[in-house]
N, C-alpha and C positions, 0 to 999 in steps of 0.2 A: 396651462397645466404642464405642458412639456418643459417650460423654463423652470417651474417649481420642482419638477421631478429631477431635472439635471442638477439643481442645487442640492437636493437631498442625496443624490448619488455621489456628489462630491464630498460628502461627509465621510471620514474614515470609518470603515466597517466596525472597528473595535470600539468606537465611541458610543454606539448605541447600547450594547450590553453594560458598558461602564456607567452610562446615564441611568439605566434601569437599576443597577446596583446602588447608585447614589439615592435614588428614590426610596429603595427599600431601607436604606440606613436611617432615613428620617421618619419612618413609620411610627416609632415610639413617641416622637414629638407631636404626632397628629392626634394623639389621644384615642387610638383605636383600641378595641376591647382585647382582653387577653386571649379570647377564643380566636380572633383573627390573627394575632401575633403568633400564636401557637401553630396555626395552620401554615403560616409562612415558614416557620422554623421546620416543621415536618416536611414541607415541600422542598426546602433547600437540602435537607438531609437525604430525601429520596433522589433529588437531582444529582447529588454527589455520587450516589450508587449508580445511577443510570448513565452518567457520563463515563464512568469506568467501563460499563458494559458496552457503550457505543464504541469505545476504542477497539474492543475485540470484534464485536459484531458488525458495526457499521463501517469501520475503516480497515480492519485486518480480515474481515469476512469469516470470522470463526465464532460460531454460536457456543456460548459458554455461560452457565448460570452460577458459576462459583462465587459471584459477587455477594450472594446472600451469606455464604460461609465466611467470607472476608469481613463482611459487615458484622456478623456475629462475633468473629475473632476480635475485632476492634472494640466492640461493646463489652465483651466479657473481660478483655484485658484491662480496660479502663475501670470496670467494676472491681476486679480483684486487686488492682494496684491501689485504688481508692480505699478499699477495706484494709489494705496493708498500711494505710496511713499516709500515702503519697497523694495529696489532693491537687497538686499543681497541674493545671489543665495542659500546659505545654508539654510536660513530661508524659502525661497520659496520651496525648496526641502522637508523640514520637513513638511510644511503646506500641500503641494500637496500630499505627501504620506499619511498623516493623513486623509485628506478628501477622498482620494481614498479608504482607509481602511474602513471608515464609509460607503461609497457607497457599497463596497463589502459585508459588514456585513448586511446592509439593504436589499440588493437584494438576498444575499445567504441564510439567515436564513429561510425565508418563502419558498423559492424554494426547499431547502433540506428537510425541514420538510414535505413537500407534497410528496417527493420521486419521483421515476421513472424519467420521462423526465421533471419534473417540473422546475428544475433549468435552463435547456436549454430554456424552453419556457419563464420563467421569464426574463432571460437575453436577449432573443430575443426581447421581447416586450419593454425592457428597451432601446434597441438601436432604435427601431421604434419611441418611445416616445421622444427620446433625442432632436430632432429639436424643438418639441413643448415646451418642458421644457425650452430650451434656449430662445424661443420667449416670454414665460411668464415672464421671468426675463430679459427682453430686456435692461432695464436700467443698469443692472450689466454686462450682457454678450454681449451686442451689437446686440442681436437677429440674424436674418439671414444675417445681414450686416457684422457680425464679430466683434471681439474686437480689436480695434486699440489703439494706444497711449501707448503701453507697453514700459517701460523705459529699456534701456540697463542694463544688470545685472552687479552687482559689487561683489567683494569678499573682505571682511574686509575693505570696503570703497574705494577700488581701482577698476577702470573700468577693465573689462575683454576683452582682445583683441580676435580677431578671432582664432588665433592659440592656445591661452590659453584656450579658450572655447572648442576647439577640444580636447585638452589634458584632460581637466576636464571630458568631455563626455566619453572618452576612459577609464579613470581611474574609473569612476563610474560604467561603464559597466563591467569592469574586477572585481571590488569588488562585484557587485551584482551577477555575475555568480559564483564567488568563494563561496559566501555565500549560493547560491542555491545548488551548488555542495556539500557543507558541509552538508546541510540538507538532500540531497538525499543519500549521503554516511554516513548514520547514522541509528539508530534504527527507527527514524521517517520515513525516506525514505523507509526502508524495510517494515514498517507497511503500507505505501501507496501502495506499489507494491502488497502486500498480499491482501489489500482491493480491489484493482482493479480487481484481479483475482477472489476472492471469499469473499464477505461480510460475509458469514457464517463462514469461517475459521478465518477471522479477528475478528469477535465477540467472537469466542471461545478462542481467544488469549488475550481477555481483551481490544480490540480496539473498541472504540465507533465509529461506522460508520459515524454517523452524525457529531460528533466533528472533526474527522479526515478529512472528506471532506470539512467541513466549514473552518478548519484551512488552508488546501491547497488553497482553493479559496481566503481566506483573505490574506494569504501571497503572493499569485499571484497578488493581487491588488497593492501591494507596488511598484514593478518595473514598473507596468503600470502607476501609479501615478507619479513616478519619470520621466518616459519617457514623460509624458504630460508637466511637468515643463520644461524639456530640450527642448522640441519642441517649447513651447511658447517663450522661450528666443532665439531661433534660428533665427526666422524671425521677432520677436516682433509684430506679428499679428496672431490672431486665427480666422480661418474661420470654420463655422459649417460643411462645406462640408468635412472637414478633418476627421469627425467622422461618415460619412455616412455608410449605410449598406454594400456598396461595400468594404469599408475598413475592416469591420468585416470579410468579406469573404477572403480578402487578408491575414489577420492574421491567419485565420483557414487554408488557403492553405499553408502558410509558415510553420505552425506547422506540418501539415500532410506530406508535401513534405520533410521537413528537418528531420522529425522523432519526433513525439509527446512524445515518451518515451525516449527522449534524451535531456540533458541540452544543449549541443553544437549544436544539430540539429536545435535549435532556430536560431542561427547565420547563419547556412548554408541556411536554408529556407528563412530567411529574406534577405540574400545577393542575392540569386537567383531571388527572386521576385522584390526587390528594384532596382537592376541594370537592370533587364530585362524590367521592366515597363518604365524605363526612357531612354532606348536605342532605343525604337521603338515607333513611333507615334501610330501604330496600337495596340500595347500593351496597351497604355494609353486609347485608344478609346474603346477597347473591354476588359478592365481590368477585369470586373466581369466574363465574359465568360472564359477568360484565367485562372483566379483564380479557377474557377470550373474545368477546365481541369487539373490543377495541383492537385486538390483534388482527382480527379479520378485516375490520374497517381500514386499519392502517396498511394492511398488506394487499387489499383488493381495490379499495376505492382510490387511494393515492399511495403508490408504492414508496414514495419518498417521505411519507408522513406529512404532518402539518408544515414542517420546515421545507420539505420538497415542494409542497403546494405554494408556499410563499416564494420560493425561488422561481417557480414557473410564472407567477404573477409579476415578479420583478423583470424576468426576461421579456414578458409581454409589454410591460411598460417601457422597457429599454427600446424594444422594436418600434413602439409608437413615437418615442422621443427622438430616435436617431434615424438617419437615412441608412437604409440597408446597403451593405457593401457586398458586391458580387465576388465571385471567385477571382482571386488575383493570380495572373499568370506568373509562374516562377521565372525570375530573371537571375541569371548568374551574376554574382557580385564578386569583384576581384579581391575578396578577403585574403589576407596573407596566410600562407601555409609554410611554417618554418620546417626545419629539418626534422623528420620523424624517425623514430627508432623502431624499425620493423624487426621481426624475428624470423628465424628459420623454422618453419613448421614441417614436420615429417610424420607420415603414417607409414609404418613398416609391416607389411604382411598382415594387415588388419582384416579380420573376418567377423561377421555377425549374422546369426540366424534367428528367425522368429518362428519357433516351432519347427516345422518341416521346411520352411521357406528360407533358403540361403540368400539373404539380402546382399551381403558383401563377401567376397572370397579372395583373401590374400591381396588386398589392395594396398599398393605402395604409391604414395604421392609426396612430392617435395615442393614446397612453396617458399620462394626466396624473398628476402627484403628488396624493395625497389622493383618489384615485378608483379604483374597481374597473371595469376595462375587460374586458368579456366577449367572447369569440369563440366563436360557436356555428355549427352547420351539420351537415348529414348526414354519415354515414360517408364518408370519402374526399374530403371537401371541401377538405382542405389545412390543417386547423387545427394538427395536431402538426407538420407540415412547416414552418409559419410559426414555431412556437416553436423548432424546431431551427435555423432560420436566424437567429433573433434571438440564440440562445445560442451560435452559432458552430459548430455541427456540420455545417451545410450552407452552401455559398457561394452567394450570389445570382448568377444569370446576368445580371441587370440590376437597376437600382434601388439605393437607399441605405437603410441602417439606421443610426440615430444615437441616442445617449444624451446629452441636454442639448447637442445640436448637434455632438457629437463622433462622427465616423463610426466604426462598429465592424464594418461588413461586411468580410469578408475576414480578420478576426482569428481566430486559433485559439480554440477554446472556452475554454481556461484563461485566456486574456487577457480574453475577454469577461466571465468570472466575476470576474476581478480588477477589472474596470471597474465592477462593482456589480450584475451580473445573477445571480440565483440561481433555481433551478428544482426542481420535482418532476417525476416521470416517470409516464407513463400506466400502466406496470406498476411498482410500487414497487421501487426499486433500493436494497436494504438490505445493508450490509456484513456479511459473515460473520466469525465469530471476534472480534467486538467486542461489548461490552455496549451497552445502549441509551444510556447516558451517553457512552461512548467514541465511539459512532457519531455522536452529535450534536456532541461536541467536535471531531471530525474536520472538521466543516463550518467551523471557524474558520480553516482553513489559509490561505485567501486573505485573511482579514481582518487578521491580525496576522503579525508576523515573529519567529521565534526561530531563531537560527543552529544548524546541526548541531553545531558545536563546543560551543556553550553547552549543548545537550541532552546530548551525550556526557559532558562534564565536570561537568554539573549546576552551572553557574555561576548567580549570582544572577538574571541576565536570564531564564534558563530558568524559574526558580521564579515570577518575576513574571508571565511570559506564561502559565504553567500555571495560576496562580490565577485570572487573568482568563478564560482558556478554560473552566475548570471552573465559574466563577460564571455565565458567559453560557450555558453548556450547561444548567445547573440551571434558570436562568430560562426558557429556551426550553421545557424539558420541563414546567415549571409552566404555561406558556401553553397547551400542548396537553393538559394533564391526565395526563401519563405519569410524573410524579415517582415514584410508587410502583413503577414498573417499571424504574427506572434501572439496576439491577444485573442484570437479565435479559439473556440473549443477544439481540441485536437480531433475528437471523434466526428466533427462536422466537416472535415476536409474530404474532398473527392479522392478517389483511389490513387491517382497519380501523385497528388501532393502528400498522401499518407505514406507512400513509398519513400518519397524524398524526406519526409519527417523521420522515418525510421533510419535512414542513412545519417541524418543529422544527430539523432539520438545515439547511434552507434559510434559516431566519430567523437562525440564530446567527452568520452571517457579516455581519449588518447590511447587507443588500443595498439598493440604490437601487430596483431593479426586481425584483419577485417574479413568477415564471411558475408557474402552477398548472395542471398538465395532468391533467384527469379526476380531480381530487383527491377528489371526493365519491363516486366509484364504489366500491361495496362497503361503504360506511359505513351503520351503522344509525342510528336516529333520535337516540339520545344522542350518538353521535359526530358526526352532522351538526350538532347544536346547538352542540357545542364548536367545530367548524370554522367555522360561520357567525359565531358570536360573535367568534372570533379574527380572521377576515378583516375584519369591520367595524371592529374596534378598530384593526387595522393601517391601514386606510384613513383612519380619523379621526385617526390619529397622523401621517399625511402620506406613507405609503408608496405607491408605484406598484404596483398589482396587476393582472396580466393573467390572466384566468380562462378556461380552455378547459373547457367543461362541457356534458354532455348533460342534466343535471337542470334542466329549463327553469324550474320553479317556484323553485328555488334561485337561478338566474340572475336572475329577475325581482325577487327580494327583495334581492339584494346589489348588482347591477350599477348603475353610474351611466351607462355607455354600453355599447351592444351592437353588435358587428359580426357580420353573418351572411355566412358563406362558402358558396358553392355552385359546384362544379366549378372550384375554384381561384381564384375571383374574388369580390369583395365584392358581394353581392346586395342588402344593405340595411345601413343604419347609423342609429342613433338611440337615444333613451332607451328604457328598458324599456316605458313606456307606448306609445311610438310603434311599437316592434317588435311589441308584442302586438296592435296595431291593423292591422298590415301584412298585407293579404290574401294576398299572394304568399308571405310567410314562413310564415304559418299553414298554407297549403295544401301548399307544397313541403317545408317542414322538419318540421312536425308532422303533416301529413296530415289536417287538419281545416279546417272552414270558419272564417272570421274571427270569427264571433260565437259559436263554440264555446268552452267553457272550456278554457284551455291545461292540458295535463297533463304529467307528468314523463316525460322521454325516457329512453332507456337504450341500452346497447351501447357499443362501442369504435370509434374511428375506424379 
């Protein structure tokens, strides 16, 4: 069994859905009844809508029900264009997708600008208002009576038969799912997964949270619009009841039950609900209640939906077929580090208060290229607050922050990252559902550009960027000694390796300034050796390194300059030797007399 499983796992993942699509294409040749064929058609139409929802909900982490409105936009656009005498299906598909995209942008921009649950509320009210909108434009939409008189579709002037239309629908579905799959299996898909888990991490990697979520929502509008066009040409009649609130719940239930964080879960969820609803009169009568039951089942029994359950079974089979690999000790690898272009970072008289608490007071720090600048101080002294201000997560109340004399204070975090600032976090922020290699590759997002269109269509520019991203990620993993763990899931790593993974992810973007926040905390001696050697090599190559650290011995060994913060202000500044001789620092920070041997500190700020 293990040998058979290994052979099955060797089959490329994209081949299975392609094989399923090929089976669907031959259904008309099998002599199946019209009722079965129609259910397949309706399932595929529903799946197109659900996969658009999955982009927003499952990958970008944004609940939005606007796909129903986009579906309606595509359907009514096709109907009105057909009644105007344009029966070419490809023209209707283009028009329906374009209108759906406009609806997506109009509803998405204000909802995402307001933040939090605003997009969910905006899209919810869009569904509620849809019947009234259709009534207002009764002359064009037919109002509550529906839109009749739609002409049979044609393709290049030739009428489309029932079997031909079925084949067209299957082919379109295969193409859309292939393109969505290409998007997800690209740097843009990795960016969405990072964004869903942690907008803070995404911003620190140069990802615009607003733009990424809007892009996912807008792209999700396209398959919904195409589904509307295909639906309108299926029965040549459009009823407003087809876009009721209960249908929105059906879409959401199909997404959750099939697995919202899965491309192919959209088809699974759509098939279960579509065939179930039409096999039982009670199912149709109590559709809203049953859809709610599916939501609960998918959300409580198995949070990843049916596709998540399948992934769990696959992991179990993998564990049975392969020998378990234990934790690999990180080994420093002599990967080359070329000359790095560090930048001069300055904070000048920077202050920040949270309510009545003055976190920072007129703090001035200068970090030079080719040097390690350490910032130390007792818990609550403002060290991490200063890093958050440098990286754009907090705005300074006064003072300036500049990189090579270019002011960056007031810029959002993703723009600061694109300006060349990369960072780690006090608590390791490691993406879920990405391998170690993929998590590091995701750090390249701000460093290089690859268009979404190139990723979807797998154009040559995508492959060029992908090769560079992969090579740089491999090199960064070699630098921190995690090459042997490249294929493990990133969130399965122990604490020490997670910190090293964060360092690799920060380095892969080729930053001008590297911010390390408590990066040595939780590392053992071997891991500390790897980290110390790497930081010194980066310094010697010309990088600007700012180190916030409690391990005083480590700071003394690595730092070229040290700033000591106390109660939000700079208490002392100098070389390691000068700080070690500073009586006030020794007494207030380390709690020992000046002539006492310094020892390693600990704890979190």
